[in-house]
C-alpha positions as CSV (number, residue, x, y, z in Angstrom):
1,X,0.7,-14.9,-3.6
2,X,-1.1,-18.0,-2.5
3,X,-4.7,-18.8,-3.2
4,X,-6.4,-19.7,0.1
5,X,-9.9,-20.1,-1.3
6,X,-10.7,-22.0,-4.4
7,X,-13.2,-19.4,-5.5
8,X,-10.9,-16.5,-4.9
9,X,-10.8,-15.9,-8.6
10,X,-14.2,-14.1,-8.3
11,X,-12.6,-11.3,-6.3
12,X,-10.8,-8.4,-7.8
13,X,-8.5,-8.0,-4.8
14,X,-8.9,-10.5,-1.9
15,X,-7.6,-9.7,1.6
16,X,-6.8,-12.9,3.5
17,X,-7.1,-12.3,7.2
18,X,-5.9,-14.3,10.2
19,X,-7.9,-13.8,13.3
20,X,-6.3,-13.3,16.7
21,X,-7.8,-13.9,20.1
22,X,-11.3,-12.6,20.8
23,X,-11.4,-8.8,20.9
24,X,-8.2,-8.4,18.8
25,X,-8.3,-6.9,15.4
26,X,-7.9,-9.0,12.3
27,X,-4.4,-8.9,10.8
28,X,-4.0,-8.9,7.1
29,X,-1.5,-11.7,6.1
30,X,-1.7,-11.5,2.3
31,X,-3.2,-9.8,-0.7
32,X,-4.8,-12.0,-3.4
33,X,-4.3,-11.5,-7.2
34,X,-4.6,-8.0,-8.7
35,X,-7.8,-7.8,-10.7
36,X,-8.0,-6.2,-14.1
37,X,-11.3,-5.9,-16.1
38,X,-10.9,-6.4,-19.8
39,X,-13.2,-6.3,-22.8
40,X,-11.7,-9.2,-24.8
41,X,-10.1,-11.9,-22.6
42,X,-8.4,-13.7,-25.5
43,X,-6.8,-10.5,-26.7
44,X,-5.6,-9.6,-23.2
45,X,-4.3,-13.1,-22.5
46,X,-2.3,-12.9,-25.7
47,X,-0.9,-9.5,-24.7
48,X,0.1,-10.4,-21.2
49,X,1.6,-13.8,-22.1
50,X,3.3,-12.9,-25.3
51,X,4.4,-9.3,-24.6
52,X,5.0,-9.4,-20.9
53,X,5.7,-13.2,-20.5
54,X,3.0,-14.1,-18.0
55,X,2.0,-17.7,-17.8
56,X,-1.7,-18.6,-17.9
57,X,-2.8,-20.7,-14.9
58,X,-6.6,-21.0,-15.2
59,X,-9.4,-19.9,-17.5
60,X,-13.0,-20.3,-16.1
61,X,-16.5,-18.9,-16.3
62,X,-18.7,-17.9,-13.3
63,X,-22.4,-17.0,-13.1
64,X,-25.3,-17.3,-10.6
65,X,-26.5,-15.7,-7.4
66,X,-23.2,-15.9,-5.5
67,X,-21.3,-14.1,-8.2
68,X,-24.0,-11.5,-8.5
69,X,-23.6,-10.7,-4.8
70,X,-19.8,-10.6,-5.0
71,X,-19.8,-8.3,-8.0
72,X,-22.9,-6.3,-7.2
73,X,-24.2,-6.8,-10.8
74,X,-27.5,-8.5,-11.5
75,X,-27.5,-11.3,-14.2
76,X,-23.7,-11.2,-14.4
77,X,-21.6,-13.9,-16.2
78,X,-17.9,-13.5,-16.2
79,X,-14.9,-15.2,-17.7
80,X,-11.8,-15.1,-15.5
81,X,-8.2,-16.0,-16.3
82,X,-5.5,-16.2,-13.7
83,X,-1.9,-15.4,-14.9
84,X,1.4,-15.5,-13.1
85,X,4.7,-13.7,-13.5
86,X,7.4,-14.7,-11.1
87,X,5.8,-15.2,-7.7
88,X,2.9,-12.8,-8.3
89,X,-0.5,-13.3,-10.0
90,X,-3.1,-11.2,-11.7
91,X,-6.7,-12.0,-12.7
92,X,-8.1,-10.8,-16.0
93,X,-12.0,-10.6,-15.9
94,X,-14.2,-10.2,-19.0
95,X,-17.9,-9.4,-18.3
96,X,-19.7,-11.5,-20.8
97,X,-23.0,-10.1,-19.6
98,X,-23.7,-7.3,-18.9
99,X,-20.8,-5.5,-20.5
100,X,-19.3,-2.5,-18.7
101,X,-18.0,0.9,-20.0
102,X,-14.5,1.4,-21.3
103,X,-11.9,3.6,-19.6
104,X,-12.7,7.3,-20.4
105,X,-10.5,8.5,-23.3
106,X,-9.4,11.5,-21.3
107,X,-8.5,9.4,-18.2
108,X,-5.4,10.8,-16.4
109,X,-3.0,9.5,-13.8
110,X,-4.5,11.7,-11.1
111,X,-8.1,10.5,-11.6
112,X,-9.4,8.5,-8.6
113,X,-10.2,5.4,-10.6
114,X,-6.6,5.2,-11.7
115,X,-4.6,2.1,-10.8
116,X,-1.4,0.6,-12.3
117,X,0.7,-2.5,-11.9
118,X,4.5,-2.1,-11.7
119,X,6.5,-5.0,-13.4
120,X,10.2,-5.3,-12.6
121,X,12.6,-5.9,-15.5
122,X,16.1,-7.2,-15.5
123,X,17.2,-4.7,-18.2
124,X,15.3,-1.5,-18.9
125,X,16.9,-0.9,-22.4
126,X,16.0,-4.4,-23.5
127,X,12.5,-4.3,-22.0
128,X,11.8,-0.9,-23.7
129,X,13.1,-2.3,-27.1
130,X,10.9,-5.4,-26.7
131,X,7.8,-3.2,-25.9
132,X,8.5,-0.9,-28.9
133,X,8.9,-4.0,-31.1
134,X,5.4,-5.1,-30.0
135,X,4.0,-1.7,-30.7
136,X,2.7,-0.9,-27.2
137,X,0.9,2.4,-26.6
138,X,2.9,5.0,-24.7
139,X,1.6,6.5,-21.4
140,X,4.9,8.4,-20.7
141,X,7.4,9.8,-23.2
142,X,10.0,7.0,-22.6
143,X,12.1,5.4,-19.8
144,X,13.1,7.9,-17.1
145,X,15.8,7.7,-14.5
146,X,14.6,9.2,-11.2
147,X,16.9,12.0,-9.9
148,X,19.6,11.4,-7.4
149,X,18.3,14.1,-5.0
150,X,15.4,11.7,-4.3
151,X,17.2,9.6,-1.8
152,X,14.7,6.7,-1.7
153,X,14.1,6.5,-5.5
154,X,17.2,8.0,-7.1
155,X,18.6,5.9,-9.9
156,X,15.4,3.8,-10.4
157,X,14.3,3.7,-14.1
158,X,10.6,3.7,-15.0
159,X,8.4,3.6,-18.1
160,X,4.6,3.7,-18.4
161,X,2.6,2.2,-21.2
162,X,-0.9,0.8,-21.9
163,X,-2.5,-2.6,-22.4
164,X,-5.1,-3.2,-25.1
165,X,-7.9,-1.8,-22.9
166,X,-6.0,1.3,-22.0
167,X,-5.0,0.2,-18.5
168,X,-1.7,1.8,-17.5
169,X,1.2,-0.5,-16.8
170,X,4.7,0.4,-15.5
171,X,8.1,-1.3,-16.0
172,X,10.7,-0.6,-13.3
173,X,14.4,-1.3,-13.0
174,X,16.1,-1.1,-9.6
175,X,19.8,-0.2,-9.2
176,X,21.8,-1.9,-6.4
177,X,20.5,-1.0,-3.0
178,X,17.0,-0.2,-4.2
179,X,14.0,-2.6,-4.3
180,X,13.6,-6.0,-2.7
181,X,16.6,-8.3,-2.7
182,X,14.8,-10.8,-4.9
183,X,14.9,-8.4,-7.8
184,X,18.7,-8.5,-7.8
185,X,19.1,-12.3,-7.9
186,X,20.8,-13.4,-11.2
187,X,18.2,-14.7,-13.7
188,X,17.5,-14.7,-17.4
189,X,13.9,-13.6,-17.3
190,X,13.4,-10.1,-18.8
191,X,10.1,-9.5,-17.0
192,X,10.6,-10.8,-13.4
193,X,7.5,-10.2,-11.4
194,X,5.1,-7.5,-9.9
195,X,6.6,-5.2,-7.3
196,X,3.4,-3.3,-6.5
197,X,0.1,-1.9,-7.6
198,X,-0.8,1.7,-6.9
199,X,-4.3,3.3,-6.5
200,X,-5.1,7.0,-6.5
201,X,-7.1,8.2,-3.5
202,X,-8.5,11.6,-2.4
203,X,-7.0,11.4,1.1
204,X,-3.9,9.3,1.9
205,X,-4.3,9.3,5.7
206,X,-8.1,8.5,5.5
207,X,-7.4,5.6,3.1
């Protein structure tokens, strides 16, 4: 995902639009980095780079009126790190001031603030063993293989777990014929990239 604007790191999710002729609607051509708010940026960088093999690209602080307008928070100062896995990027943002609230302890996957990132793995058994070795917190009981009666998803393996701030993450493995072709190219990386991010909404058609 390419960065079009230098200051795109201040946006949680940035839609980059290309304008057509007068009177035509804007056409979305790309989605910027997936934003994740964290409480301790150093801890989160360590988790995402060591456990999930992301690479840190930038680490910057922002403050001032422009950031206040973007974030909708008065007197805000943030520290933002951009990380990359494969071709995809995420941005981890720590609010140095004022600090926000943690994810509710009783948060569930059907709550409308829920969002997760799906990371593709080369080998589910190896990925699960590595995550267990690094003492991740479970969000599901273990890797599951989706049933064959589900024509579009049958055979896909999935496992949900949590990062240090309780954000839910997913690792996915695609069998032949499922997922993008790039996930089936021979490679040595265990964690290959981000396939999607999912957001819970109240009305799919309206959203």
